[in-house]
C-alpha positions as MATLAB code, in Angstrom:
seq = 'XXXXXXXXXXXXXXXXXXXXXXXXXXXXXXXXXXXXXXXXXXXXXXXXXXXXXXXXXXXXXXXXXXXXXXXXXXXXXXXXXXXXXXXXXXXXXXXXXXXXXXXXXXXXXX';
ca = [
     -22.169  109.169  239.833;
     -25.752  110.239  238.034;
     -28.115  110.318  240.086;
     -31.645  109.341  239.476;
     -33.594  109.464  235.671;
     -35.964  112.468  237.068;
     -37.284  112.462  233.103;
     -37.166  111.642  229.647;
     -38.027  114.123  227.146;
     -38.299  112.729  223.087;
     -37.810  114.663  220.040;
     -40.474  113.459  218.133;
     -40.247  114.728  214.315;
     -37.655  112.497  212.998;
     -36.945  110.726  216.321;
     -40.265  108.996  216.912;
     -42.464  109.787  214.346;
     -42.338  110.005  210.750;
     -42.884  113.710  209.274;
     -44.338  114.478  205.256;
     -43.942  117.363  206.426;
     -40.208  118.272  204.595;
     -41.224  117.660  201.159;
     -44.546  119.226  201.886;
     -42.701  122.428  203.196;
     -40.830  122.694  199.928;
     -43.976  122.210  197.460;
     -45.868  125.442  200.292;
     -42.307  127.585  199.934;
     -41.331  126.580  196.170;
     -37.722  125.006  198.162;
     -36.683  122.300  195.829;
     -34.060  121.667  197.910;
     -33.922  119.567  201.673;
     -30.634  121.355  202.227;
     -32.147  124.812  201.621;
     -35.322  123.897  203.601;
     -33.410  122.413  206.386;
     -31.248  125.405  206.967;
     -34.240  127.845  206.288;
     -36.372  126.209  208.948;
     -33.688  126.065  211.522;
     -33.536  129.323  211.226;
     -36.936  131.039  211.173;
     -37.529  133.192  213.267;
     -40.921  131.159  213.537;
     -39.544  128.217  214.542;
     -37.660  127.846  217.655;
     -40.446  129.846  219.690;
     -43.317  127.870  218.038;
     -41.350  124.266  219.609;
     -40.921  126.284  222.943;
     -44.095  127.137  223.327;
     -43.653  130.722  223.692;
     -46.186  132.286  220.378;
     -49.184  131.076  219.832;
     -50.858  129.199  216.929;
     -52.255  131.875  214.798;
     -48.923  133.661  215.306;
     -46.813  130.864  214.394;
     -49.042  130.228  211.034;
     -49.292  134.557  210.197;
     -45.356  134.094  211.255;
     -44.754  131.163  208.345;
     -46.533  133.003  206.180;
     -45.062  136.209  206.266;
     -41.534  135.174  206.412;
     -41.456  132.262  204.080;
     -44.189  133.861  202.019;
     -45.905  130.447  201.478;
     -48.342  130.343  198.727;
     -51.283  129.056  201.790;
     -53.275  131.493  203.449;
     -52.059  131.847  207.644;
     -55.955  130.929  208.409;
     -55.153  127.481  206.169;
     -51.271  127.053  207.245;
     -52.730  125.531  211.079;
     -55.007  122.788  209.206;
     -51.251  121.464  206.209;
     -49.209  121.920  209.426;
     -51.122  119.598  211.634;
     -51.092  117.331  208.747;
     -47.253  117.105  208.923;
     -46.879  113.878  211.424;
     -47.817  109.860  209.141;
     -47.590  107.925  211.595;
     -44.815  106.850  214.209;
     -40.857  105.671  212.741;
     -39.894  101.686  212.511;
     -38.886  101.267  215.717;
     -39.855  104.203  217.674;
     -42.930  102.207  220.383;
     -39.407   99.188  220.678;
     -37.121  101.959  221.460;
     -39.675  103.195  224.057;
     -40.802  100.219  225.794;
     -36.803   99.628  226.016;
     -36.440  103.149  227.967;
     -39.130  101.989  230.630;
     -38.052   99.127  230.643;
     -34.416  100.254  231.087;
     -35.895  102.390  234.103;
     -37.940  100.350  235.438;
     -34.331   97.655  235.846;
     -32.748  100.887  237.696;
     -36.266  101.398  240.252;
     -37.109  104.716  238.308;
     -40.686  105.333  238.980;
     -42.579  104.613  235.577;
];
């Protein structure tokens, strides 16, 4: 039997938040295929360290521009990257509310 819920962790990008990053990154990198972009993104040595807080914004920007040979300067990349979230996905608010309600019904501190 599972113990009490201690934490709920949600991946924001593509789960709760709509991103325009695929289109933007394809343009910056000169990539045509979504599959090629995702393969490259998921295997990029800069993505996981950045997502897990193991490198600075500046290191991420310089690393991405260099590794991807991007058509943007490292000083402008963070601003571009921060513009990718465009809003919540349809149903995101309802999903969060449902999870909170379920946790409350189970007696969890929310």
